[in-house]
C-alpha positions, 0 to 999 in steps of 0.5 A, spaced: 500 500 500 503 506 497 504 512 502 497 516 500 493 510 501 496 509 508 495 516 510 488 516 507 486 509 511 489 512 518 485 518 517 478 514 516 480 510 522 482 515 526 475 519 524 471 513 526 475 512 533 473 519 534 466 517 534 466 513 540 466 520 544 460 522 540 457 515 542 458 517 549 455 524 549 449 521 546 448 515 551 442 517 554 438 517 548 440 510 546 436 504 548 443 500 548 448 505 549 454 501 551 453 497 544 452 503 540 459 502 536 458 494 536 452 495 533 455 499 527 461 494 526 456 488 526 452 491 521 458 493 517 460 486 517 454 484 514 456 488 508 463 487 508 467 483 502 474 481 501 479 486 497 474 492 499 478 499 498 478 504 503 472 508 500 468 502 499 469 501 507 467 508 508 461 507 504 459 501 507 459 504 514 455 510 512 450 505 509 450 501 516 449 507 520 443 509 515 440 502 516 440 503 524 436 509 524 429 508 526 424 512 530 426 508 536 434 510 535 433 516 531 441 519 533 443 514 528 442 519 523 447 524 526 452 518 526 451 517 519 452 524 518 458 524 521 461 518 517 458 521 511 462 528 513 468 524 514 468 520 508 467 527 504 472 531 508 478 526 506 476 526 499 476 534 499 483 534 503 486 530 497 483 534 492 486 540 495 492 537 496 493 535 488 491 543 487 496 545 492 491 549 496 493 551 503 488 557 505 481 559 504 484 565 500 488 560 495 481 556 494 477 562 492 482 565 487 483 558 484 475 557 484 475 564 481 480 563 475 476 556 474 469 560 473 466 557 479 466 563 483 464 570 481 470 575 480 466 580 484 468 577 491 475 578 490 474 585 487 470 587 493 475 583 498 482 583 499 487 577 501 488 580 508 480 580 509 479 573 506 485 571 511 481 574 517 475 571 515 478 564 514 478 565 522 471 565 522 470 558 520 467 553 525 468 546 523 465 543 529 458 546 526 458 540 521 456 536 526 449 539 527 447 536 520 443 530 520 444 525 514 439 527 510 441 535 510 448 533 509 447 529 503 442 534 500 447 540 501 453 536 499 449 534 492 446 540 491 449 546 494 456 546 495 461 548 489 463 542 484 467 542 478 463 540 471 466 533 473 462 533 480 468 534 484 467 537 490 471 544 492 468 547 498 466 545 505 459 546 508 462 552 512 466 555 506 459 555 503 456 559 508 462 563 509 462 565 501 454 566 502 456 571 508 461 575 504 456 576 498 451 578 502 455 583 506 459 585 500 456 592 499 456 594 507 460 600 508 461 600 515 463 594 520 463 589 513 467 584 517 463 584 523 457 583 518 460 577 514 461 574 521 454 575 523 451 572 517 456 566 517 454 565 524 446 565 523 447 561 517 452 556 520 448 555 526 442 553 522 438 558 525 437 562 519 436 559 512 436 563 506 432 561 500 434 555 495 437 560 489 441 564 495 444 558 497 445 555 491 447 561 487 450 566 492 458 567 491 457 564 483 458 568 477 450 567 475 448 570 482 440 570 481 438 570 488 431 570 488 425 565 489 419 568 487 417 572 481 410 574 479 407 577 472 400 580 470 399 577 463 396 583 459 390 582 454 394 582 447 398 578 443 405 582 444 403 582 452 402 575 452 408 573 449 412 578 453 410 574 459 411 567 457 418 570 455 419 573 462 417 566 465 422 563 460 428 567 463 426 567 470 426 559 470 433 559 466 436 562 472 432 558 477 426 562 479 419 560 480 413 564 477 406 566 478 402 568 472 395 572 473 391 571 467 385 574 469 385 580 464 386 575 458 379 575 454 375 569 455 374 563 449 369 566 444 370 573 445 371 578 440 378 580 437 378 586 433 371 586 432 370 579 430 365 575 434 367 569 437 375 569 435 378 569 442 381 562 444 381 563 451 386 563 457 387 555 456 391 555 450 395 561 453 396 557 459 398 551 455 404 555 452 406 557 459 406 549 461 410 547 455 415 553 457 416 550 464 417 543 461 422 546 456 426 551 460 428 548 466 431 551 473 438 551 471 438 543 470 436 542 477 429 541 476 423 542 471 420 550 471 415 551 475 409 556 474 402 557 478 397 560 473 391 564 477 384 566 474 378 569 478 372 565 480 368 570 475 372 569 469 368 565 463 373 560 462 373 558 469 370 551 468 375 549 463 381 552 468 378 547 474 379 541 469 387 543 467 390 538 471 384 532 472 385 526 468 378 526 464 376 530 458 379 533 452 387 532 453 387 539 448 384 543 454 389 540 459 396 543 462 398 538 467 405 541 468 402 548 471 399 549 478 392 552 477 390 557 483 383 561 483 382 568 486 376 569 490 372 575 493 369 575 499 362 575 495 363 568 493 364 565 499 358 569 502 354 566 497 357 559 498 355 560 505 348 563 505 346 561 498 349 555 495 343 553 491 344 560 487 347 562 481 354 564 479 355 569 473 362 568 469 364 573 465 369 576 460 374 581 463 375 584 456 367 585 455 366 588 462 372 593 460 369 594 453 362 595 456 363 598 462 369 602 461 372 599 468 376 593 469 372 589 474 379 585 477 382 592 479 377 593 485 376 589 491 371 589 497 365 592 497 367 596 491 368 590 487 361 587 489 357 593 487 361 593 480 360 585 479 352 586 481 352 592 476 355 587 470 350 581 472 344 586 471 347 589 464 344 585 458 350 587 454 355 583 457 354 575 456 354 571 462 355 563 463 351 562 469 353 556 473 350 554 480 354 556 485 354 549 488 357 546 481 363 551 481 365 549 488 364 541 486 369 543 480 374 546 485 373 541 490 374 535 485 380 538 482 383 539 489 382 532 491 384 529 485 390 534 484 392 538 490 390 544 486 387 549 485 391 554 490 386 559 494 387 566 493 382 570 498 383 577 494 379 582 498 383 579 505 390 581 501 388 587 498 385 590 505 391 588 508 396 591 503 400 596 506 402 599 499 394 600 497 396 607 495 400 605 489 396 599 486 392 592 487 394 585 488 391 580 483 394 574 485 400 570 489 406 566 486 408 559 485 408 557 493 402 562 495 406 566 500 407 573 496 402 579 496 405 585 493 402 590 488 402 588 481 401 592 474 402 589 467 407 591 462 405 596 457 408 597 450 409 604 448 412 604 441 416 600 436 421 605 432 427 604 428 433 607 429 441 607 427 446 605 432 453 604 430 452 604 423 446 599 423 439 599 423 435 597 430 428 596 432 427 599 439 421 597 443 419 602 448 415 599 454 413 601 461 415 596 466 409 596 470 410 592 477 413 585 476 414 582 482 420 579 485 421 577 492 427 575 496 426 570 501 429 567 508 427 563 514 428 563 521 429 556 524 424 556 529 426 549 532 433 552 533 432 558 536 430 560 543 423 563 541 421 565 548 428 569 548 426 576 545 433 578 545 435 573 541 429 573 536 430 581 535 438 580 534 437 574 529 431 577 525 435 584 525 441 580 521 436 576 516 432 583 515 439 586 513 441 580 509 435 580 505 435 587 504 442 587 501 440 581 496 436 587 493 442 590 491 447 584 490 442 580 485 442 578 478 435 580 475 433 575 469 429 581 466 430 588 467 422 589 470 424 585 476 430 590 478 426 596 477 420 594 481 425 591 487 428 597 487 422 601 488 419 597 494 425 593 496 420 587 498 423 582 502 419 575 505 422 573 512 418 567 513 419 561 518 421 553 518 421 548 524 414 550 526 412 543 528 419 542 531 418 548 535 411 546 538 414 539 539 420 541 543 415 546 547 411 540 549 405 543 545 400 539 542 397 541 535 390 541 537 390 545 543 388 552 545 395 553 547 398 552 540 394 558 538 396 562 544 404 560 543 403 562 535 400 569 537 406 570 542 412 567 537 409 571 531 408 577 535 415 577 537 418 576 530 413 581 527 415 587 532 423 585 530 422 585 523 419 592 523 424 595 528 430 592 524 427 595 517 426 602 520 433 602 523 435 600 516 431 606 514 434 611 518 441 608 516 440 607 509 433 611 507 426 608 506 423 605 500 421 609 494 413 609 496 413 610 504 410 616 504 402 615 504 403 608 505 399 604 511 406 604 514 407 611 514 400 613 516 399 608 522 393 604 518 398 598 518 398 598 526 390 600 526 388 594 521 391 589 525 389 592 532 396 593 534 395 598 539 398 597 546 404 602 548 409 597 545 406 597 538 405 605 539 412 606 540 414 602 534 408 605 530 411 612 532 418 610 530 416 608 523 413 614 522 419 618 524 425 614 521 421 611 515 421 603 513 427 600 509 422 595 506 415 596 503 413 588 504 417 584 510 414 578 512 412 571 508 412 564 510 414 560 504 414 552 504 422 551 505 422 544 503 429 543 501 432 548 506 428 545 512 432 538 510 438 542 510 437 545 517 434 538 520 427 541 522 420 541 519 418 544 513 415 551 513 408 551 517 406 544 516 405 539 521 410 532 519 407 527 515 410 521 519 415 521 525 419 516 521 419 514 514 424 511 509 425 515 502 427 512 496 433 515 493 437 513 487 443 511 491 438 507 496 433 509 502 434 515 506 431 515 513 427 521 515 426 522 522 422 528 526 427 533 529 429 531 536 425 525 536 425 522 543 420 520 548 419 527 550 417 529 543 414 523 540 407 524 542 407 532 540 409 529 533 402 528 530 401 526 523 399 531 518 393 527 516 390 525 523 390 532 525 383 536 525 385 541 520 380 546 523 386 547 528 391 548 522 386 554 519 385 557 526 393 557 527 394 560 520 389 566 522 392 567 528 399 568 525 396 572 519 395 578 523 403 578 524 404 577 517 404 583 512 404 578 506 401 571 506 403 564 508 404 557 504 399 553 508 397 546 506 391 542 508 391 535 509 385 531 508 383 523 508 377 519 505 372 521 510 372 528 508 365 529 505 364 535 500 361 539 505 367 538 510 372 541 505 367 547 503 367 548 511 375 548 511 375 553 505 369 557 509 373 557 516 379 560 512 376 565 509 372 567 516 379 567 520 382 572 515 387 567 511 389 570 505 392 564 501 391 556 501 397 552 498 395 544 496 390 540 499 394 534 500 389 528 500 390 521 503 386 515 505 385 513 512 386 506 511 393 506 510 395 505 517 393 506 524 395 513 527 401 512 531 400 518 536 393 515 538 395 508 539 398 505 545 
């Protein structure tokens, strides 16, 4: 065996021996603690073959630890992670030795030269600064990862060469992201690099997937969510499709509002019945999602929104179902319906009555106003006026049939998503500047929208060539920058920690706006006007279980109010302090933030909130939109916590992956937390809806909230959940996730 192999073998087995100390520290949580290492060796020997390489030995050790992971012995997942990191670090050290890399600065310089790091990092920081930053690296924090989280991070997020060779550690990844986020800080830049690194590497905060994946890289598109208003014109529709393609190319998800596009059978240029309707254009968006994937990682993703009064609604509600004309299907988009209060009032009080579907183009032509541009009582009055106007064609459908189509689609496909437009617009802090028509792909963004308008096309001469110049008004093309507080890893009862960490992440998100690469110029313009951010949470169920709080309890609602009030207060205060330092967003004057209406609408009127209201009035606010709770599916796995605001699906299960089975264990599962991890499909969903209503008071945008139903849910029960959500002030509902009760017995109810 050559010297290199000998060194490698020694490092691997030294690393394994170090695990004995780890076993000792977690003995209390092992049912057969004194046999932990023996169990690993016994399992390993089952797989062992003769003439295996060191690398194969390590892979088998990892496999052994993974297979030992159960809900009775969940800490084996942490041991598997330690072994995985040991294997990874040995390979990385060999790679760095071959490259002659001995310092963080040398690594960044090499990665920049290879086009894997953005040149802007070395242009912004000196060698001395990078040498100083290297001292921030705390490799002990690699032991915070679960096996699932580490495996995901190593496979998808750290920098690799085109041949798949890993080039950085997780801690170096976090430091690279922190350097990017602090790049334009003018004061105490080194301090901000340290703070951003600490909040990320301790897993107390997760940035959105595009930020984690693209910060520090040449193509630094850092935003998750984009929303466009599709105009009712050929050029406008294709411009929206083009914008979606560019957003998808760089890893962004899209929301497209089709509520302004004329319905099937409407007139075009005076020719009656010529319009093909929204379904044909939605199919175009569907094919674009398939054709333009997200940086080769996954298929493009787009949610398409339509108003519940649009004449093409019945066909829209059948987009993803498996029956009917396949030419009217779009299986790769995610439909969502926008509901006014009046619809839910009728569903509650007059379900046997009729609902009138109309074409937005005909309404605009006949009445001179766009019905979708109003909300609340004004919308209801205009809608009823249109119903009475015989010049506007109506498609009359019983309300119960509309609801039946909605629920049928929801049970079969999980969609349509729900957007309660009156709730959203009444709570809009920037209602003085526009209307919100819809949300994004994951239903948590709610910001002012306006379609892009073409002004003119003209022919000009540039550098001796003839060029065609298209002039457009940018409208309001929504883009939002996301991050999440990991509630399971924070002391949510410590107001000081919540304020400190929230302050750091609000600043980091605000910096994203200035550091971002925007796939389309319209996004950049709107982002700089409103400076919107979307601070959300992950680990909600993790937090409840740690505190011994049952999901189906009044204590849950009280605790949610306390925690989200703290986050809400801290986010507003942090943004106001930023405004004092860097200036308010462009439209602050006249906003609900400036007038104080924001606080009045939410009944935030005690002395503490009054002081904050006065602070915002005098200092201003840096960000026009602040809070939005996203799903966090991938990033919550990395941080070893539960996804977003959702209850867990199972305490323990094995997920099938290409390279074998992946254990998924509820965070910090133990005899203390076990009974507080009730599976999502066995939870009375009314508690989830009520909790969403409690949180909504403290979230200026919206929440990605799923509903979990079983085969015992009747049409009426599902409708009652929709009605309860509307009555509780819930702005949006994401998926309806259905599952048969016959699959298994509820673990949390069995003895």
